[in-house]
C-alpha positions as CSV (number, residue, x, y, z in Angstrom):
1,M,191.2,105.2,-262.9
2,P,189.2,106.6,-260.1
3,L,185.9,108.4,-260.9
4,S,185.6,111.9,-260.1
5,P,182.9,114.6,-260.9
6,K,183.2,116.6,-264.1
7,E,183.5,120.4,-264.5
8,Q,180.4,119.9,-266.7
9,T,177.7,117.8,-265.8
10,P,175.0,116.1,-268.0
11,E,171.8,117.9,-268.4
12,L,168.8,116.0,-267.2
13,G,166.1,114.8,-269.9
14,L,162.7,113.5,-269.3
15,G,161.9,109.9,-270.5
16,T,158.1,109.9,-271.6
17,V,157.9,105.9,-272.3
18,Q,155.5,105.9,-269.2
19,F,153.0,108.4,-270.7
20,G,151.8,105.8,-272.9
21,L,152.7,102.5,-271.5
22,P,152.9,100.9,-267.7
23,Y,156.8,100.6,-267.8
24,G,159.5,99.9,-265.4
25,V,160.2,97.1,-263.1
26,S,159.4,99.0,-260.2
27,N,156.3,100.6,-261.7
28,T,153.2,99.6,-259.7
29,V,150.8,102.4,-260.7
30,G,150.6,101.6,-264.3
31,Q,150.4,104.4,-267.0
32,T,151.1,107.7,-265.8
33,P,147.5,109.6,-266.0
34,I,147.2,112.5,-268.3
35,S,146.8,114.9,-265.7
36,E,149.8,113.6,-263.9
37,A,151.9,113.7,-267.1
38,R,150.6,117.5,-267.3
39,D,152.1,118.3,-263.8
40,I,155.4,116.3,-264.8
41,L,155.9,118.6,-267.9
42,S,154.8,121.6,-265.7
43,A,157.3,120.6,-263.4
44,A,160.1,119.5,-265.9
45,K,159.8,123.1,-267.7
46,S,160.0,125.2,-264.1
47,H,163.3,123.2,-263.2
48,G,164.8,123.9,-266.8
49,V,164.6,120.5,-268.3
50,R,165.1,120.8,-272.0
51,Y,165.2,117.4,-273.7
52,L,161.9,115.1,-274.0
53,D,162.6,111.5,-274.8
54,T,159.8,109.4,-276.9
55,A,159.4,107.0,-279.8
56,R,156.7,105.6,-281.8
57,A,156.8,102.4,-280.1
58,Y,155.7,104.1,-276.6
59,G,152.0,103.5,-277.0
60,T,150.3,106.8,-276.8
61,S,153.4,108.8,-275.9
62,E,153.7,111.1,-278.6
63,E,150.1,111.9,-278.6
64,V,150.0,112.6,-275.0
65,L,153.1,115.0,-275.4
66,G,151.1,116.8,-278.5
67,E,148.1,117.3,-276.4
68,L,150.3,118.9,-273.4
69,T,153.0,120.8,-274.9
70,K,150.7,121.9,-278.1
71,G,153.8,122.3,-280.3
72,S,155.8,124.6,-277.5
73,E,159.6,125.2,-278.4
74,S,160.2,124.9,-274.6
75,F,161.4,121.3,-275.0
76,R,163.6,119.4,-277.5
77,I,161.9,116.5,-278.5
78,I,163.6,113.2,-279.7
79,T,161.6,110.2,-281.0
80,K,162.6,106.9,-282.6
81,L,161.4,104.9,-285.8
82,P,159.7,101.7,-284.8
83,P,161.5,98.5,-286.2
84,L,161.8,98.1,-290.0
85,P,158.6,96.0,-291.4
86,T,160.6,92.6,-292.8
87,N,158.6,93.3,-295.8
88,I,160.1,96.4,-297.0
89,Q,163.6,96.1,-298.4
90,N,163.6,98.5,-301.3
91,E,165.9,101.4,-300.8
92,S,163.1,104.0,-302.2
93,E,160.7,102.1,-299.8
94,I,162.6,102.4,-297.0
95,R,163.2,106.0,-297.5
96,A,159.6,106.5,-297.7
97,W,158.9,104.4,-294.6
98,V,161.3,106.7,-292.7
99,K,159.7,109.8,-294.0
100,D,156.2,108.6,-293.3
101,N,156.9,107.6,-289.5
102,I,158.5,111.0,-289.0
103,N,155.6,112.9,-290.2
104,S,153.5,111.0,-288.3
105,S,155.5,111.6,-285.1
106,L,155.6,115.0,-286.0
107,A,151.8,115.3,-286.4
108,A,151.1,113.6,-283.3
109,L,153.8,115.6,-281.3
110,R,152.0,118.9,-283.0
111,I,155.5,120.2,-284.1
112,A,157.2,121.0,-287.4
113,S,160.5,119.5,-286.8
114,A,162.0,117.2,-284.2
115,Y,165.3,118.1,-282.2
116,G,166.4,114.1,-282.8
117,V,165.1,111.0,-284.5
118,L,166.9,107.8,-283.6
119,I,166.8,104.3,-285.2
120,H,165.2,102.5,-282.2
121,N,165.8,98.9,-282.9
122,P,169.4,97.9,-282.6
123,L,169.3,95.0,-285.2
124,D,168.0,97.6,-287.7
125,A,171.1,99.9,-287.0
126,V,173.4,97.0,-288.1
127,S,171.3,95.5,-290.7
128,P,172.3,95.7,-294.4
129,F,169.5,98.3,-294.3
130,A,170.7,100.2,-292.2
131,K,172.5,102.5,-295.0
132,H,168.9,103.4,-296.7
133,I,167.5,104.0,-293.0
134,I,170.0,106.5,-292.2
135,A,169.8,107.7,-296.0
136,G,166.1,108.4,-295.4
137,L,167.1,110.2,-292.1
138,R,169.6,112.4,-293.9
139,E,166.7,113.2,-296.3
140,C,164.5,114.4,-293.6
141,V,167.1,116.6,-292.0
142,E,167.5,118.2,-295.3
143,L,163.6,119.0,-295.4
144,G,163.7,120.7,-292.3
145,L,161.9,117.7,-290.6
146,V,164.6,116.6,-287.9
147,S,168.1,118.5,-286.8
148,N,169.8,115.4,-285.5
149,I,170.0,111.5,-286.3
150,G,171.2,109.0,-284.3
151,V,170.4,105.4,-282.8
152,S,169.6,103.9,-279.6
153,I,171.9,101.2,-279.2
154,Y,173.3,98.5,-276.3
155,D,176.8,97.6,-276.4
156,R,180.3,98.3,-278.1
157,E,180.1,96.1,-281.0
158,Q,176.8,97.7,-282.2
159,I,178.2,101.2,-281.6
160,D,181.3,100.4,-283.3
161,R,179.6,99.2,-286.5
162,V,177.1,102.1,-286.7
163,T,180.0,104.9,-286.0
164,D,182.4,103.4,-288.5
165,S,179.9,103.0,-291.4
166,F,178.0,106.4,-291.0
167,R,177.9,109.9,-289.6
168,I,175.5,110.4,-286.8
169,D,175.0,113.0,-284.7
170,I,173.2,111.3,-281.1
171,V,173.8,108.1,-279.6
172,Q,171.3,107.0,-276.7
173,V,173.2,104.3,-274.5
174,P,172.4,102.2,-271.5
175,V,174.6,102.9,-268.3
176,N,174.3,103.1,-264.8
177,I,175.9,101.9,-261.4
178,F,175.4,98.6,-262.1
179,D,176.1,98.4,-266.1
180,Q,179.4,100.1,-266.6
181,R,180.2,98.3,-269.5
182,L,180.6,101.3,-271.8
183,L,182.8,103.2,-269.2
184,K,185.0,100.6,-268.6
185,D,185.7,99.8,-272.3
186,N,186.0,103.6,-273.1
187,T,183.1,103.5,-275.7
188,L,181.8,106.7,-273.9
189,Y,185.1,108.8,-274.0
190,K,185.7,107.3,-277.8
191,L,181.7,108.7,-278.5
192,K,183.0,112.3,-277.0
193,S,186.0,112.6,-278.8
194,D,184.2,111.9,-282.1
195,G,181.8,114.8,-281.3
196,I,178.8,112.6,-280.9
197,E,176.1,113.9,-278.4
198,I,175.8,111.2,-275.9
199,H,172.3,110.4,-274.3
200,A,172.6,108.0,-271.0
201,R,169.2,106.2,-270.5
202,S,168.4,103.5,-267.9
203,I,170.1,105.4,-265.3
204,F,168.1,103.6,-262.6
205,L,167.8,100.6,-264.4
206,Q,164.1,100.5,-265.0
207,G,164.0,101.6,-261.0
208,L,165.8,98.5,-260.1
209,L,168.5,100.5,-258.4
210,L,165.7,102.2,-256.2
211,M,163.6,99.4,-255.2
212,R,164.2,97.8,-251.7
213,P,166.5,94.7,-252.1
214,E,163.7,92.6,-250.7
215,D,161.0,93.9,-253.0
216,A,163.1,93.0,-256.1
217,P,161.4,90.0,-258.1
218,S,163.1,86.5,-257.4
219,Y,164.6,86.8,-260.9
220,F,167.2,89.1,-259.5
221,D,168.0,86.6,-256.7
222,P,171.8,86.1,-258.1
223,I,172.4,89.9,-257.9
224,R,170.3,90.6,-254.6
225,A,173.5,90.6,-252.8
226,T,175.0,93.4,-255.1
227,L,171.5,95.2,-254.8
228,M,172.0,95.0,-251.1
229,S,175.4,96.1,-250.7
230,F,174.7,99.0,-252.9
231,H,172.0,100.2,-250.4
232,R,174.1,99.5,-247.2
233,S,176.7,102.0,-249.0
234,C,173.8,104.6,-249.5
235,E,173.0,104.5,-246.0
236,A,176.7,104.7,-245.2
237,W,177.3,108.0,-247.4
238,G,174.1,109.1,-245.9
239,V,172.4,109.6,-249.1
240,S,169.5,107.9,-251.1
241,P,169.8,105.5,-253.8
242,V,168.6,108.4,-255.9
243,V,171.4,110.5,-255.0
244,A,174.2,108.0,-255.3
245,G,172.5,107.0,-258.6
246,L,172.6,110.4,-259.9
247,N,176.0,111.0,-258.7
248,F,177.4,108.2,-260.8
249,V,176.0,109.8,-263.9
250,K,177.5,113.2,-263.1
251,T,181.0,111.4,-263.5
252,L,180.4,110.5,-267.0
253,P,181.4,111.9,-270.5
254,V,177.6,112.3,-271.5
255,D,175.6,115.2,-272.5
256,V,172.3,114.1,-271.5
257,A,170.8,111.7,-268.8
258,V,167.5,110.8,-269.4
259,I,165.0,110.2,-266.2
260,G,161.7,108.5,-266.2
261,V,159.1,109.2,-263.3
262,N,155.3,108.5,-262.6
263,T,154.8,111.5,-260.6
264,H,155.7,115.5,-260.9
265,L,156.8,114.6,-256.9
266,Q,159.5,112.1,-257.9
267,L,160.6,114.7,-260.6
268,K,161.0,117.1,-257.9
269,E,162.9,114.7,-255.6
270,I,165.3,114.0,-258.5
271,M,165.9,117.4,-259.4
272,E,166.9,118.3,-255.7
273,S,169.0,115.2,-255.5
274,Y,170.8,116.0,-258.4
275,E,172.0,119.1,-256.7
276,R,173.6,117.0,-254.1
277,E,177.5,116.0,-254.4
278,L,179.1,112.8,-252.7
279,S,182.7,112.6,-251.6
280,G,185.8,111.2,-253.4
281,Q,185.6,108.3,-251.5
282,A,182.0,107.5,-252.2
283,L,182.8,108.1,-255.9
284,S,185.7,105.5,-255.8
285,D,183.5,102.9,-254.7
286,F,181.0,102.8,-257.5
287,G,183.2,100.4,-259.2
288,S,182.5,97.7,-257.2
289,F,178.8,97.5,-258.3
290,E,179.4,96.5,-261.7
291,I,177.3,93.7,-262.9
292,R,178.9,91.8,-265.9
293,D,176.1,89.5,-266.7
294,P,173.6,91.2,-269.5
295,N,170.7,89.0,-268.2
296,F,170.6,91.4,-265.3
297,V,171.4,94.7,-266.8
298,N,169.9,94.4,-270.2
299,P,166.2,94.7,-269.6
300,A,165.4,93.3,-273.0
301,L,166.6,90.0,-271.7
302,W,164.6,90.0,-268.0
303,R,162.4,87.4,-267.7
304,L,159.9,88.7,-265.2
305,G,156.5,86.6,-265.8
306,G,155.2,89.7,-267.6
307,R,156.9,92.5,-265.4
308,C,159.2,94.5,-267.3
């Protein structure tokens, strides 16, 4: 089925891992300085960005957000639990662990309640202890500490195991021009029909889609031809890879597309690029860039000698 723009496009959300860690295969500047993070958040607010994505595992990201937003209600903040410690297996201990981590996140973020809290580790989401983690999250919803709960997850099998077992509100999934698995197997449409809020992450594949093909690490040699083909197509269409990547996301049945930037100028470029539209012919070409090997579309599997 050819892709086409939807009547209602996803909102853009801001990922903030780079506020607390040096992150991204194309990131050559390291962790975003707090002064630049302040400018990014100011630009996000002025452009109507409502969602901020963070996690306990993102270094000092939560603390930076707390310092810069100071409890402002301008944003809807989604954070994530750290991996469940292996020495915690009792139901009451797991529930207490969930509540303690959420309270720690809220304190760092300087907010009374989070828009969403997700299970960050996919293995936790499909483990025998998942039911206790979900129960702990639901308890925090009842206490008013969280509005929505969900999972950050990678593939159809994991998603099915979670959604068949639990009632959740949000699913965060990776999807981009190279990684079209969840589009091609109709997972996104199934989640949408089930009324689950879909947040798409890795829409530029940690910046790999935006890198000049010759600058990509040697690890990506097996897919360099696809990266080159994508960039040549962008030139033929008369748009940047940013515009093409965003147009692909705009065809998807997702609610929020999470982007990450290192400067406020990058955010401005993305917001302006989001308004540009590609022709139907270009949209129909997107399927030809699909890469099915998870070693290249799942950053957790990348082996870059320290560059991840």
